[in-house]
Backbone bond lengths (Angstrom), bond angles and torsions (degrees), N, CA, C in turn:
res aa  C-N    CA-C-N  psi(-1)  N-CA   C-N-CA  omega(-1)  CA-C   N-CA-C  phi
1 M - - - 1.472 - - 1.531 102.59 -
2 A 1.399 115.01 141.07 1.466 115.58 176.21 1.628 104.16 -127.45
3 C 1.284 115.95 152.35 1.388 120.52 174.74 1.568 111.63 -147.91
4 N 1.200 115.38 157.92 1.523 119.41 174.49 1.492 110.94 -87.19
5 Y 1.420 111.92 141.15 1.416 119.81 174.99 1.443 110.15 -147.75
6 H 1.402 112.73 150.08 1.498 116.38 -175.95 1.546 118.33 -69.38
7 R 1.308 116.48 -13.74 1.442 121.20 -178.61 1.455 110.89 -131.18
8 A 1.326 111.12 163.95 1.534 115.67 177.06 1.485 112.32 -79.45
9 W 1.379 116.67 153.83 1.575 122.98 172.67 1.440 109.67 -119.54
10 R 1.348 124.89 140.17 1.356 125.21 173.18 1.476 112.74 -77.47
11 H 1.334 112.15 139.52 1.555 123.36 -180.00 1.514 109.11 -49.22
12 G 1.328 118.05 127.22 1.450 117.16 174.42 1.494 110.56 103.47
13 T 1.342 119.58 -24.23 1.455 120.27 -177.10 1.427 114.41 -57.37
14 A 1.404 120.61 132.86 1.331 125.24 -178.21 1.558 108.92 -79.27
15 L 1.308 119.46 136.59 1.416 119.91 176.62 1.535 112.01 -146.11
16 Q 1.354 114.44 174.27 1.516 116.39 176.46 1.498 103.08 -129.12
17 V 1.375 115.71 126.55 1.364 125.19 178.22 1.620 103.00 -87.18
18 S 1.400 112.42 135.38 1.426 115.95 172.52 1.448 110.25 -133.16
19 M 1.334 111.45 148.30 1.478 120.02 -179.58 1.517 106.49 -124.79
20 P 1.278 117.40 85.82 1.560 123.36 -174.34 1.515 110.64 -56.41
21 T 1.299 118.34 -36.90 1.418 116.33 -175.84 1.537 115.88 -65.56
22 L 1.395 114.57 -17.33 1.415 121.81 173.25 1.556 114.68 -91.36
23 G 1.199 117.66 -6.04 1.484 123.46 174.76 1.543 110.71 115.04
24 E 1.254 115.08 175.53 1.404 124.08 -172.87 1.526 113.64 -66.14
25 N 1.372 117.96 -30.31 1.473 119.46 178.76 1.528 115.20 -84.64
26 A 1.373 116.13 5.61 1.389 112.43 178.03 1.564 111.21 -91.00
27 R 1.361 113.75 83.57 1.360 124.28 -175.58 1.402 111.48 -141.31
28 Y 1.437 117.59 131.05 1.448 119.44 -170.97 1.577 108.82 -135.47
29 N 1.295 116.19 127.29 1.450 119.05 -179.33 1.565 111.29 -80.86
30 G 1.270 116.73 139.06 1.414 126.43 -179.07 1.433 115.85 -157.74
31 Y 1.319 122.35 -167.01 1.368 124.03 173.90 1.578 111.40 -150.18
32 V 1.323 115.67 160.92 1.486 113.60 -173.90 1.525 110.76 -77.73
33 A 1.374 115.26 123.48 1.437 121.86 -178.32 1.589 107.48 -86.78
34 W 1.317 115.31 -37.86 1.508 116.82 -174.33 1.638 101.07 -163.20
35 C 1.388 111.40 160.29 1.345 115.36 179.25 1.594 109.05 -147.21
36 L 1.376 119.88 119.51 1.361 119.00 -173.33 1.574 111.30 -121.35
37 R 1.409 111.61 130.87 1.509 116.40 178.86 1.518 111.46 -65.81
38 R 1.308 118.91 136.28 1.407 128.81 174.99 1.459 110.29 -119.98
39 K 1.386 117.16 174.33 1.571 120.74 179.80 1.469 107.27 -56.85
40 R 1.412 115.44 -45.65 1.442 118.34 -178.20 1.539 111.69 -118.22
41 G 1.310 117.15 85.37 1.443 118.35 -178.67 1.439 114.53 94.36
42 Y 1.367 119.27 -147.04 1.359 130.57 -169.52 1.519 114.16 -135.67
43 L 1.314 115.32 145.30 1.536 118.47 170.97 1.435 101.36 -108.41
44 V 1.357 109.75 123.77 1.538 119.83 -173.20 1.585 111.70 -111.06
45 G 1.295 120.79 117.21 1.378 123.26 -177.52 1.452 107.10 -84.76
46 I 1.327 120.39 134.36 1.505 123.95 -175.62 1.542 108.14 -121.64
47 A 1.321 114.15 125.71 1.417 118.58 169.55 1.488 113.23 -107.74
48 F 1.323 116.24 144.31 1.542 116.13 -171.99 1.467 110.34 -103.07
49 V 1.284 114.26 159.61 1.411 122.73 -170.56 1.532 116.08 -63.95
50 D 1.430 113.77 -24.47 1.435 115.88 -175.72 1.569 105.46 -158.93
51 E 1.383 116.82 166.57 1.428 117.90 -176.25 1.519 111.90 -68.68
52 Q 1.327 121.47 -28.73 1.389 119.33 -179.95 1.420 116.86 -72.66
53 T 1.472 114.91 -31.36 1.352 120.32 177.10 1.566 109.89 -73.48
54 L 1.318 115.83 -42.66 1.541 113.97 165.28 1.483 118.16 -50.43
55 F 1.282 118.00 -44.98 1.472 120.56 -175.26 1.602 105.95 -64.54
56 R 1.322 114.54 -40.76 1.594 117.53 -175.00 1.574 106.18 -67.51
57 A 1.303 115.91 -39.91 1.432 117.28 -179.51 1.455 114.26 -67.25
58 R 1.427 116.21 -37.57 1.511 116.92 176.89 1.486 111.90 -73.56
59 M 1.282 119.49 -25.94 1.459 120.44 177.58 1.603 108.40 -72.32
60 S 1.246 113.44 -38.47 1.502 118.97 176.35 1.580 108.07 -67.35
61 E 1.296 115.33 -40.92 1.458 116.24 178.21 1.585 110.56 -64.85
62 Q 1.296 117.97 -33.61 1.487 119.33 174.57 1.381 111.35 -59.82
63 V 1.413 118.87 -45.71 1.461 119.80 179.99 1.510 109.71 -57.07
64 C 1.277 115.75 -48.08 1.475 117.41 179.15 1.510 115.09 -62.75
65 Q 1.306 117.28 -34.34 1.435 117.48 177.02 1.643 110.03 -71.65
66 I 1.394 115.92 -33.68 1.549 113.18 179.60 1.486 105.94 -69.55
67 T 1.338 120.40 -41.17 1.463 119.22 -176.55 1.546 110.65 -62.36
68 H 1.298 113.13 -45.06 1.516 116.77 174.07 1.395 112.67 -51.33
69 Y 1.460 116.98 -52.59 1.403 121.84 -174.77 1.590 110.82 -58.96
70 C 1.249 116.65 -43.75 1.474 119.12 175.68 1.403 119.17 -65.25
71 H 1.313 117.01 -30.36 1.477 119.71 173.94 1.451 112.82 -76.27
72 L 1.345 117.69 -32.10 1.455 124.82 -177.94 1.577 112.11 -72.65
73 H 1.380 114.46 -32.05 1.443 119.13 178.79 1.498 119.25 -90.59
74 E 1.438 109.09 -34.83 1.465 118.28 179.69 1.462 113.15 -142.68
75 P 1.362 119.69 79.03 1.421 121.39 -172.53 1.496 116.68 -64.18
76 Q 1.292 118.37 -21.01 1.430 123.59 -178.14 1.611 112.53 -114.77
77 A 1.321 108.77 19.76 1.515 114.55 -173.95 1.447 117.15 -63.74
78 E 1.341 115.99 152.37 1.487 116.83 174.77 1.523 107.15 -86.65
79 Q 1.298 115.69 176.51 1.414 123.08 -177.45 1.474 115.31 -55.82
80 R 1.384 117.71 -43.63 1.418 120.14 -178.99 1.496 112.05 -69.02
81 Q 1.296 121.19 -34.02 1.356 121.59 170.65 1.491 119.41 -70.73
82 I 1.292 113.55 -29.79 1.413 120.55 170.00 1.442 114.22 -65.58
83 E 1.333 117.24 -45.67 1.473 120.71 173.96 1.545 110.43 -57.06
84 A 1.307 115.44 -51.75 1.619 118.10 176.62 1.469 109.94 -52.00
85 L 1.349 120.94 -47.14 1.405 122.47 -175.49 1.668 109.36 -66.64
86 A 1.219 113.92 -37.04 1.454 119.04 178.79 1.538 106.06 -65.79
87 Q 1.253 119.54 -46.62 1.445 120.73 177.38 1.559 112.82 -56.05
88 Q 1.233 114.22 -44.81 1.485 125.49 -176.81 1.652 103.49 -60.90
89 W 1.297 118.37 -49.05 1.402 120.42 -176.88 1.593 106.47 -61.62
90 V 1.423 119.31 -48.60 1.286 122.72 -175.95 1.593 113.38 -54.89
91 E 1.433 109.00 -44.10 1.506 114.51 -177.52 1.545 108.46 -64.66
92 Q 1.384 121.69 -33.41 1.449 126.14 -178.62 1.531 113.69 -77.87
93 H 1.342 120.22 -34.14 1.476 125.72 -164.22 1.468 116.17 -124.71
94 A 1.342 121.95 -16.54 1.420 123.05 -169.40 1.538 112.41 -60.87
95 A 1.377 121.74 -31.10 1.435 122.49 179.01 1.668 108.31 -59.94
96 E 1.271 120.22 -27.38 1.432 123.73 177.29 1.466 112.71 -65.30
97 F 1.319 118.00 -24.69 1.463 125.53 178.14 1.518 116.98 -100.77
98 S 1.236 116.77 3.92 1.551 119.85 -174.08 1.528 109.05 -57.27
99 H 1.236 119.16 162.00 1.478 125.65 177.22 1.553 107.63 -65.80
100 D 1.364 118.28 -39.30 1.460 120.73 179.29 1.579 107.62 -59.63
101 R 1.370 116.81 -45.45 1.490 117.30 -179.00 1.536 110.46 -62.02
102 V 1.188 116.32 -42.70 1.546 124.52 -176.26 1.470 102.91 -66.40
103 H 1.228 124.12 -48.55 1.492 124.87 172.14 1.434 117.59 -50.19
104 Q 1.322 112.47 -49.62 1.548 117.59 173.72 1.435 116.28 -61.39
105 A 1.368 120.62 -35.11 1.373 126.99 177.40 1.492 111.18 -66.74
106 F 1.408 113.85 -43.32 1.497 119.02 177.47 1.437 117.07 -63.13
107 M 1.369 110.62 -38.18 1.518 116.26 179.90 1.494 115.03 -77.18
108 R 1.368 120.73 -17.11 1.419 122.75 178.99 1.505 109.61 -76.34
109 P 1.374 119.86 134.36 1.459 122.32 178.98 1.472 108.49 -59.81
110 A 1.386 119.67 145.02 1.369 127.13 173.60 1.567 108.88 -68.33
111 L 1.366 112.21 146.69 1.525 118.72 175.85 1.634 109.08 -70.06
112 D 1.176 113.40 145.57 1.491 119.22 176.68 1.553 112.40 -86.54
């Protein structure tokens, strides 16, 4: 997983990724796999401590992506419209979050 951050992180630094919009329990232990300087801050690659943690983090990311997609397309949408948009996102992107994809990502060595 990668995220934007305002400062650099040293390779191998232990950290905890949190997704506050999903609640207090959306926290995942990992470490910095790589860090790239961007025009505005840094893009930080995060590797997780085990495959289950990676899978849970990716599922949480998927919820965030669906929510963002719905707000982007119908900011004032009613529940029925939101459910239709969420289904549309799932049909277009769910394969990227499959267990097999997560397993492949976990088995791939982290970049130095």
